[in-house]
C-alpha positions in Angstrom: 0.1 -0.2 -0.2 1.6 3.2 -0.8 1.3 6.4 0.9 -1.0 8.8 -0.2 -0.9 12.4 0.3 -4.5 12.3 2.0 -3.4 9.7 4.7 -0.3 11.4 5.0 -2.1 14.4 6.1 -5.0 12.9 8.0 -6.1 15.2 11.0 -5.2 14.3 14.9 -8.9 13.3 15.9 -10.0 15.7 19.1 -12.3 13.1 20.7 -11.4 9.8 19.3 -13.3 6.8 20.0 -10.0 4.7 20.4 -6.4 5.5 20.8 -3.7 3.4 19.3 -0.2 3.2 21.8 2.4 2.4 20.0 5.6 2.0 22.3 9.1 2.3 20.2 12.6 1.6 20.2 14.7 1.1 16.8 12.2 -0.8 14.9 11.7 1.7 11.9 12.1 -0.8 9.1 8.7 -1.9 10.2 6.8 1.8 10.8 4.9 1.9 7.6 3.6 -1.0 7.8 2.0 -0.9 10.7 1.2 2.2 10.3 -0.7 1.8 6.8 -2.6 -1.0 8.5 -3.9 1.2 10.9 -4.8 3.9 7.7 -6.3 1.0 6.1 -8.9 0.6 9.0 -12.8 1.3 7.8 -13.4 2.9 11.1 -11.2 6.8 11.4 -12.5 7.8 14.1 -9.0 7.2 16.3 -5.5 8.3 17.2 -2.3 7.6 17.0 0.4 7.7 19.8 4.1 6.7 19.7 6.4 7.1 22.4 10.0 6.8 21.3 12.8 5.5 23.2 14.8 7.6 21.6 15.8 5.5 18.5 19.0 6.0 16.3 17.3 4.0 13.4 14.7 5.8 10.9 12.3 5.9 13.2 12.0 9.3 13.7 12.0 10.2 10.1 9.2 7.7 9.5 7.1 9.2 12.3 7.3 13.1 10.7 6.2 11.5 7.4 2.5 11.4 9.2 1.3 14.5 10.5 -1.6 12.3 12.2 0.6 10.8 14.8 1.0 12.3 18.2 4.4 11.0 19.2 7.5 11.8 21.8 10.7 10.8 21.8 12.7 10.5 25.3 14.3 8.5 27.4 12.3 5.6 29.1 13.1 2.5 31.6 10.9 0.2 28.4 8.2 -1.1 26.9 6.3 -0.7 30.2 6.8 2.7 31.0 6.3 3.7 27.5 3.1 2.1 27.5 1.8 4.1 30.5 3.1 7.1 29.1 0.9 6.4 26.1 -2.1 5.6 28.2 -1.5 9.3 29.7 -1.9 11.1 26.7 -4.6 9.0 25.1 -8.2 10.9 24.7 -9.9 7.4 23.6 -12.7 5.8 25.4 -11.1 2.8 24.6 -7.5 1.9 23.9 -5.4 -0.9 22.3 -1.5 -1.8 21.7 0.4 -1.8 18.5 3.8 -2.3 18.2 5.9 -1.0 15.4 6.6 -4.5 13.7 2.9 -6.1 14.0 -0.1 -4.6 12.5 -4.0 -5.4 12.3 -5.1 -8.0 9.4 -9.1 -7.3 9.2 -10.1 -3.9 8.4 -13.0 -3.9 10.0 -11.6 -4.9 13.7 -11.8 -0.7 15.5 -16.1 -1.2 14.2 -16.1 -4.6 15.2 -14.8 -3.8 18.9 -16.9 -0.7 19.0 -19.9 -2.2 18.0 -19.3 -5.2 21.2 -18.4 -2.3 23.3 -21.1 0.7 22.6 -23.8 -2.2 22.6 -23.0 -4.2 25.9 -22.0 -2.3 29.2 -21.0 -5.1 30.6 -18.4 -6.1 28.4 -15.0 -4.3 29.3 -12.8 -5.9 26.6 -13.1 -7.4 22.6 -10.3 -9.7 21.6 -9.8 -12.1 18.3 -7.6 -14.0 16.4 -3.9 -13.7 17.0 -1.2 -14.3 13.6 2.1 -15.1 13.6 4.5 -13.2 10.5 7.9 -13.4 9.9 10.4 -10.8 9.6 10.2 -10.4 5.8 6.6 -10.2 5.8 5.3 -13.8 5.2 1.9 -14.6 7.4 2.2 -17.8 9.0 -0.2 -19.5 11.7 -3.3 -17.8 13.5 -2.5 -19.0 17.1 -5.9 -20.8 19.2 -6.8 -22.5 15.9 -9.4 -24.7 18.1 -11.8 -21.9 18.8 -12.7 -21.7 15.7 -14.6 -25.5 16.7 -15.3 -24.4 20.0 -14.6 -21.0 21.2 -13.9 -19.2 24.9 -16.6 -18.6 26.9 -18.1 -14.6 27.1 -18.8 -12.3 29.3 -19.8 -14.2 33.4 -18.1 -17.7 31.9 -14.6 -16.8 31.3 -13.5 -16.5 34.9 -13.9 -20.6 35.2 -12.0 -21.3 31.4 -9.5 -18.3 32.9 -8.7 -20.5 35.8 -8.3 -24.3 34.4 -6.3 -22.4 31.4 -4.4 -19.5 32.4 -5.6 -18.0 29.2 -3.9 -14.8 28.5 -6.0 -12.3 25.7 -3.6 -11.6 22.6 -2.0 -7.9 23.7 -1.6 -7.3 19.7 -5.3 -7.0 18.8 -7.4 -6.2 22.3 -9.4 -3.5 22.5 -9.9 -2.6 26.6 -12.1 0.0 27.6 -9.6 3.3 28.5 -10.9 3.1 32.8 -10.5 -0.6 32.7 -6.9 -0.3 31.7 -6.0 2.1 34.4 -7.6 0.0 37.1 -5.4 -3.3 35.8 -2.5 -1.9 34.2 0.1 -1.8 36.8 2.2 1.1 37.6 5.8 0.9 36.3 8.6 0.6 39.4 11.9 0.9 37.7 13.4 -1.4 41.1 11.1 -4.3 40.2 10.4 -3.5 36.5 11.8 -7.2 34.8 10.3 -9.2 38.0 6.4 -9.0 36.6 5.2 -8.5 32.9 2.4 -6.0 33.2 0.8 -7.6 30.4 0.4 -10.4 32.5 -0.7 -8.6 35.4 -3.2 -6.5 33.6 -4.4 -9.8 32.8 -4.8 -11.3 36.3 -6.2 -8.2 37.4 -8.8 -8.2 34.7 -10.0 -11.8 35.7 -9.6 -10.8 39.3 -11.3 -7.9 39.2 -14.4 -9.4 37.5 -14.3 -7.6 34.2 -16.3 -9.6 31.9 -14.3 -9.9 28.2 -15.6 -10.7 24.3 -14.3 -13.3 21.6 -14.5 -12.3 18.1 -13.6 -15.5 15.9 -11.7 -13.1 13.1 -8.2 -13.0 12.3 -7.7 -9.3 14.1 -3.7 -9.0 13.9 -0.2 -10.1 12.7 2.3 -10.1 15.2 6.3 -10.1 13.7 8.4 -12.3 14.6 12.2 -10.7 15.2 15.2 -11.3 17.1 14.7 -7.4 18.2 11.5 -7.8 19.9 11.1 -7.3 23.6 9.4 -10.7 23.6 11.7 -12.6 21.7 14.5 -10.8 24.3 12.9 -11.5 27.5 12.1 -15.3 26.2 16.1 -15.7 25.0 17.5 -14.4 28.5 14.9 -16.2 30.6 12.7 -13.4 32.1 9.4 -14.4 30.5 9.5 -18.3 31.9 10.6 -16.5 35.2 7.0 -14.0 34.7 4.7 -16.6 33.4 5.3 -18.9 35.8 4.7 -16.3 38.7 1.6 -15.7 36.5 0.2 -19.5 36.8 1.5 -19.4 40.6 -0.9 -16.6 41.3 -3.8 -17.7 39.5 -3.9 -21.0 41.2 -3.5 -19.4 44.4 -6.3 -17.0 43.2 -8.5 -20.4 42.8 -7.7 -21.9 45.7 -8.8 -18.8 47.7 -12.2 -19.1 45.7 -12.6 -22.6 46.2 -11.8 -22.5 50.1 -14.0 -19.6 50.6 -11.2 -17.1 51.5 -12.0 -14.8 48.5 -15.6 -13.7 47.0 -15.6 -12.9 43.4 -18.1 -10.5 42.0 -18.1 -9.2 38.4 -18.2 -6.0 37.2 -19.6 -4.0 34.0 -17.3 -1.9 32.4 -17.7 0.9 34.4 -16.5 -0.8 37.6 -19.9 -1.5 39.3 -20.6 -4.6 40.6 -23.0 -6.9 38.8 -25.2 -9.6 40.2 -23.6 -13.2 40.7 -19.9 -14.3 41.4 -18.0 -17.3 41.5 -19.8 -20.8 41.5 -17.6 -24.2 42.5 -20.1 -26.4 41.7 -20.4 -24.6 38.2 -16.8 -24.3 37.9 -16.0 -28.0 38.6 -18.9 -29.0 36.4 -16.9 -27.7 33.2 -15.1 -29.9 31.2 -10.9 -29.1 31.7 -9.9 -28.0 28.6 -6.4 -28.0 28.0 -4.2 -25.6 29.7 -2.6 -23.2 27.9 0.5 -21.8 28.7 2.2 -20.5 26.0 1.2 -20.4 22.2 -1.1 -23.4 20.7 -1.1 -25.5 17.4 -1.9 -22.9 14.7 -3.7 -22.5 11.5 -1.7 -22.2 8.7 -2.6 -19.0 6.3 -0.3 -18.4 3.0 -0.6 -14.8 2.7 1.4 -11.6 2.4 1.4 -8.3 4.2 0.6 -6.7 0.8 -2.0 -8.6 -0.3 -3.8 -7.7 3.1 -3.2 -3.8 2.3 -3.9 -4.0 -1.4 
């Protein structure tokens, strides 16, 4: 997809429905692909915020070509602090995260998310299928392809599924209410920044606080695999494994407290108001145990490339 004058000159939205936050550092070679998948969305009521960590490659040169992007470039302690800065800048009712290397496959994804969240005040987060992409732009496997035939339970039943699988939402496509993101995404402490994966902490808080998700069975986004990605680096050096195991232990502890009636689980709507009902142990025990999802599962192959998606 070529950059046209009309796209480059897109105006910054004063009252956007969605804020897309992009932390970045030296991923300029992928930036145009990411930006163009956002510009290709059929919904136009959004803003794009980039929080750059003093990139030394072409990142800032690329950003300057797009007048609609709100951006800063300054020192930070990593992805989590950059994302928190982006949240503080966001004006949208709903928030999404999109790294410079990833992007959106479904051109109607923003509209799909808005339609669900606007219609149902009990739903706080909408998510879909993520798909892998190689560094050179070839699409590969769709994660969690078994959801095509057996989708995960939405709303109030999701807590039972989460307690049995440890599932966490694909960070590259979920759309969440801004107030819920503020409530669930942890503050950043430079002294403990490597001890927890903040997105896993967000998932833990989202579920234990009783917020409700909704799954849409479409391939929403691609996540590009490359050696400079923070996820790849954390998995290679062992931090990811440590953070995931801490997340799993926390879920097991929460489950034990519910079963032993030391905690009471209550549901909340998208504005934090308590809803009727709560954790039902008999219902939990009656649910058929699905396979534990501790990391990416077998996926469905789709042989296309980004260029075809954007044409």
